[in-house]
C-alpha positions as CSV (number, residue, x, y, z in Angstrom):
1,X,-2.9,9.3,-20.0
2,X,-1.6,6.2,-22.0
3,X,-2.9,3.9,-25.1
4,X,-5.0,7.4,-26.2
5,X,-8.3,5.3,-25.0
6,X,-11.4,6.9,-25.1
7,X,-12.8,8.1,-22.0
8,X,-14.6,5.8,-19.6
9,X,-18.5,6.4,-20.0
10,X,-19.6,8.7,-17.0
11,X,-21.6,6.6,-14.2
12,X,-22.4,5.8,-11.2
13,X,-21.5,2.6,-9.6
14,X,-23.0,1.0,-6.4
15,X,-20.6,-1.3,-4.3
16,X,-20.7,-3.4,-1.2
17,X,-17.3,-2.1,0.6
18,X,-15.0,-5.1,2.2
19,X,-12.2,-5.1,4.6
20,X,-12.3,-1.4,5.7
21,X,-14.2,1.3,8.0
22,X,-17.1,0.9,6.4
23,X,-20.1,-1.4,6.8
24,X,-19.9,-4.4,4.7
25,X,-23.2,-5.1,4.3
26,X,-24.5,-1.4,3.5
27,X,-23.9,-0.7,-0.7
28,X,-22.4,2.8,-0.9
29,X,-22.6,4.9,-4.7
30,X,-19.7,6.1,-6.3
31,X,-20.4,9.0,-8.4
32,X,-17.4,8.5,-11.2
33,X,-18.5,11.4,-13.3
34,X,-17.9,14.2,-10.9
35,X,-14.6,13.0,-10.0
36,X,-11.0,13.4,-12.4
37,X,-10.0,10.8,-14.3
38,X,-6.1,10.6,-13.6
39,X,-5.1,7.3,-15.6
40,X,-7.0,5.0,-18.1
41,X,-5.1,2.2,-19.4
42,X,-6.7,-1.2,-20.3
43,X,-6.4,-2.7,-16.8
44,X,-5.9,0.0,-14.8
45,X,-8.3,3.0,-14.3
46,X,-7.8,5.8,-11.5
47,X,-10.3,8.6,-10.5
48,X,-9.8,11.6,-8.0
49,X,-11.6,13.6,-5.9
50,X,-14.6,11.2,-5.7
51,X,-16.8,11.8,-2.7
52,X,-17.1,8.8,-0.3
53,X,-19.4,9.3,2.6
54,X,-18.6,13.0,3.0
55,X,-14.6,12.1,2.3
56,X,-12.7,13.1,-0.7
57,X,-11.3,9.8,-2.1
58,X,-9.3,8.2,-4.8
59,X,-10.7,5.1,-6.5
60,X,-8.3,2.5,-8.2
61,X,-9.7,0.0,-10.3
62,X,-8.0,-3.3,-12.0
63,X,-10.2,-4.8,-14.8
64,X,-9.5,-8.6,-14.4
65,X,-12.2,-10.8,-16.0
66,X,-14.4,-13.4,-15.2
67,X,-11.2,-16.1,-14.5
68,X,-9.1,-14.0,-12.2
69,X,-11.8,-13.2,-10.1
70,X,-12.3,-16.8,-9.6
71,X,-8.2,-16.9,-9.4
72,X,-8.9,-13.8,-6.8
73,X,-11.0,-15.6,-4.7
74,X,-8.8,-18.8,-4.3
75,X,-5.6,-17.1,-3.6
76,X,-6.1,-13.5,-2.9
77,X,-7.4,-10.3,-4.6
78,X,-4.7,-7.3,-5.5
79,X,-6.9,-4.6,-3.8
80,X,-7.1,-7.0,-0.8
81,X,-3.6,-7.4,-0.6
82,X,-2.9,-3.5,-1.4
83,X,-5.6,-2.8,1.1
84,X,-3.7,-4.9,4.0
85,X,-0.2,-3.7,3.5
86,X,-1.7,0.2,4.0
87,X,-3.4,-0.9,7.2
88,X,0.3,-2.8,8.1
89,X,1.7,0.9,7.4
90,X,-1.1,2.5,9.8
91,X,-0.1,0.1,12.5
92,X,3.2,1.2,12.8
93,X,2.5,4.8,12.1
94,X,4.3,5.1,8.8
95,X,1.8,7.7,7.2
96,X,0.1,6.4,4.2
97,X,-2.9,7.1,2.1
98,X,-5.6,5.9,4.2
99,X,-7.3,2.8,2.6
100,X,-11.0,3.1,3.3
101,X,-12.3,-0.1,1.7
102,X,-11.4,-2.2,-1.2
103,X,-14.4,-4.0,-3.4
104,X,-14.6,-7.0,-6.1
105,X,-17.4,-7.7,-8.9
106,X,-19.1,-7.0,-11.8
107,X,-18.8,-2.9,-12.0
108,X,-21.6,-2.0,-15.3
109,X,-19.5,-1.4,-18.3
110,X,-16.6,-1.8,-16.8
111,X,-17.2,-5.7,-16.3
112,X,-15.4,-7.8,-13.9
113,X,-13.1,-5.5,-12.2
114,X,-11.3,-5.2,-8.6
115,X,-11.2,-1.9,-6.7
116,X,-9.3,-0.1,-3.9
117,X,-10.4,3.5,-2.5
118,X,-8.4,5.6,-0.2
119,X,-9.1,8.8,1.3
120,X,-7.2,11.6,-0.6
121,X,-4.2,13.6,0.5
122,X,-5.1,16.9,1.0
123,X,-2.4,20.0,0.7
124,X,0.2,17.6,-1.3
125,X,2.0,17.2,-4.3
126,X,4.3,14.5,-5.4
127,X,7.6,14.5,-4.6
128,X,9.1,14.3,-7.9
129,X,7.2,17.1,-9.1
130,X,7.9,19.5,-6.4
131,X,12.2,18.4,-6.8
132,X,11.9,19.3,-10.8
133,X,10.0,22.2,-10.4
134,X,11.2,23.9,-7.4
135,X,15.1,23.8,-6.8
136,X,15.1,25.6,-3.4
137,X,12.8,22.8,-2.2
138,X,16.2,20.5,-2.5
139,X,17.7,22.7,-0.4
140,X,15.1,23.4,2.1
141,X,13.3,19.6,2.6
142,X,15.0,17.6,5.1
143,X,14.4,13.8,4.1
144,X,15.4,12.3,7.2
145,X,12.1,11.8,8.6
146,X,10.9,9.9,5.4
147,X,14.0,7.4,5.7
148,X,13.3,7.0,9.3
149,X,9.4,6.0,8.4
150,X,11.0,3.8,5.7
151,X,13.1,1.9,8.2
152,X,9.8,1.4,10.4
153,X,7.7,0.3,7.2
154,X,10.6,-2.4,6.3
155,X,10.8,-3.4,10.2
156,X,7.1,-4.2,10.0
157,X,7.9,-6.5,6.9
158,X,6.2,-4.4,4.3
159,X,8.3,-3.8,0.8
160,X,7.2,-1.4,-1.1
161,X,8.4,-2.5,-4.4
162,X,7.7,0.4,-6.3
163,X,9.6,3.2,-4.3
164,X,10.4,6.1,-6.4
165,X,9.7,9.9,-5.9
166,X,6.6,9.6,-7.9
167,X,5.1,7.7,-4.8
168,X,5.8,9.7,-2.4
169,X,3.5,12.8,-1.5
170,X,5.2,16.0,0.2
171,X,2.0,17.4,2.5
172,X,2.1,21.1,4.0
173,X,5.3,22.3,2.0
174,X,6.7,24.7,2.7
175,X,4.8,25.4,6.2
176,X,5.7,22.0,8.0
177,X,6.3,19.3,5.2
178,X,5.8,15.5,5.8
179,X,5.8,12.9,3.9
180,X,3.2,10.5,2.8
181,X,3.6,6.9,0.9
182,X,1.3,6.0,-1.6
183,X,0.7,3.3,-4.7
184,X,1.7,0.0,-2.8
185,X,0.3,-2.0,-6.1
186,X,3.4,-4.3,-6.0
187,X,4.2,-4.6,-2.0
188,X,4.5,-7.3,-0.3
189,X,4.1,-8.2,3.5
190,X,6.9,-10.2,5.3
191,X,6.4,-12.2,8.2
192,X,9.1,-10.0,10.1
193,X,11.8,-7.6,10.0
194,X,13.3,-7.0,6.2
195,X,15.9,-4.5,7.0
196,X,19.3,-5.7,5.6
197,X,17.5,-7.9,3.4
198,X,17.6,-7.6,-0.4
199,X,14.0,-6.3,-0.7
200,X,14.4,-3.1,1.3
201,X,17.9,-2.3,-0.2
202,X,15.9,-2.5,-3.5
203,X,13.7,0.4,-1.9
204,X,16.6,2.1,-1.0
205,X,18.1,1.7,-4.6
206,X,14.9,3.1,-6.3
207,X,14.0,6.1,-4.0
208,X,17.8,7.1,-3.8
209,X,17.9,7.1,-7.5
210,X,15.3,10.0,-8.0
211,X,16.7,12.2,-5.1
212,X,20.9,11.5,-5.9
213,X,21.3,14.4,-8.7
214,X,19.4,16.8,-6.0
215,X,21.4,16.4,-3.0
216,X,24.8,15.9,-2.0
217,X,26.5,12.7,-0.3
218,X,26.8,14.0,3.3
219,X,22.7,14.4,2.7
220,X,22.4,10.8,1.7
221,X,24.8,10.1,4.2
222,X,22.2,11.7,7.2
223,X,19.3,9.7,5.1
224,X,21.3,6.7,5.7
225,X,22.0,7.7,9.7
226,X,17.9,8.2,10.1
227,X,17.6,4.8,8.5
228,X,19.6,3.3,10.9
229,X,22.7,2.3,8.6
230,X,25.8,1.6,10.6
231,X,29.0,4.0,9.7
232,X,31.2,1.4,9.0
233,X,28.8,0.1,5.5
234,X,27.9,3.9,4.4
235,X,30.5,4.2,1.9
236,X,29.8,0.7,0.2
237,X,26.4,1.7,0.1
238,X,26.9,5.5,-1.1
239,X,28.8,3.7,-3.9
240,X,26.2,1.3,-4.8
241,X,23.1,4.0,-4.6
242,X,25.5,6.2,-7.3
243,X,25.8,3.1,-9.6
244,X,22.3,1.9,-9.4
245,X,20.1,2.1,-12.8
246,X,16.4,0.8,-12.9
247,X,15.5,-0.7,-15.8
248,X,12.2,-2.5,-17.0
249,X,14.4,-5.9,-17.0
250,X,15.1,-5.1,-13.6
251,X,11.9,-4.4,-12.3
252,X,10.0,-7.3,-13.8
253,X,12.9,-9.7,-12.5
254,X,13.1,-8.3,-9.1
255,X,9.2,-8.5,-8.8
256,X,9.4,-12.2,-9.8
257,X,12.0,-12.6,-7.3
258,X,10.2,-11.3,-4.3
259,X,6.7,-12.6,-5.2
260,X,8.5,-16.2,-4.5
261,X,10.5,-15.2,-1.6
262,X,7.1,-13.7,-0.1
263,X,5.5,-17.0,-1.2
264,X,8.0,-19.6,0.6
265,X,8.5,-16.8,3.7
266,X,4.8,-17.2,4.7
267,X,5.0,-20.7,4.3
268,X,7.9,-21.2,6.3
269,X,6.3,-18.9,8.6
270,X,3.0,-21.0,9.1
271,X,5.3,-24.4,9.1
272,X,6.8,-23.1,12.0
273,X,3.9,-21.8,13.7
274,X,3.2,-25.5,15.8
275,X,6.6,-25.8,16.6
276,X,7.0,-22.6,18.2
277,X,3.6,-23.1,20.0
278,X,5.0,-26.4,21.3
279,X,8.2,-24.6,22.4
280,X,6.4,-21.7,24.5
């Protein structure tokens, strides 16, 4: 945990779930004291192993302040956007952390905040940690299904934004490993297919940066085939992958660029809807 902050006070919160699988008008109790605190920063706090209606869940809280609460009500809440993008992945059968609900309000001693609650992914470990701790994992894991899922994600218009090995869980390793996408805090939902767009390329570059130290170029080419990259483009893309280095400045600059692209593409899509209806 960063910033050397004192742990938040153990408490139980009553929240009204929004947008999910639980009734919105029925408050539920979250006993945070029984969970495991895994991240504590001035803005972001995350607990895991919280019991929610009989399910083990991860609770992510963003402390936002009253002004940002009003701003979110006018635009869109951060946790609501992340919730909707996880639902978009569910709709196209991309394995992800199952979103249960999101909530907002004044949460006791935490003040004004918003919250996302997702179902815990059982029998799983972080891909980055698995590769670093177990060299044989790199030899035994077939990552092609992960890249096939990535292609479906991009075809549905979802840009992850932080697609790194720390945000991929490997479930049921080594018996029947599968890959689960988590943490869409910086994601975007575009109105159409984003494959072959800059957003999708950045996701590929960011993910492969953490994988290349463990795999050969032949294996990289197999992943690109699973994603759907034509044979004629693989050599050039492999060169880009090898030369890519993610830096804080680059991540921030691209985040701004993709925010602008997302707003403009959404506005254009809404503007064209009446025209498309007329044509039909």
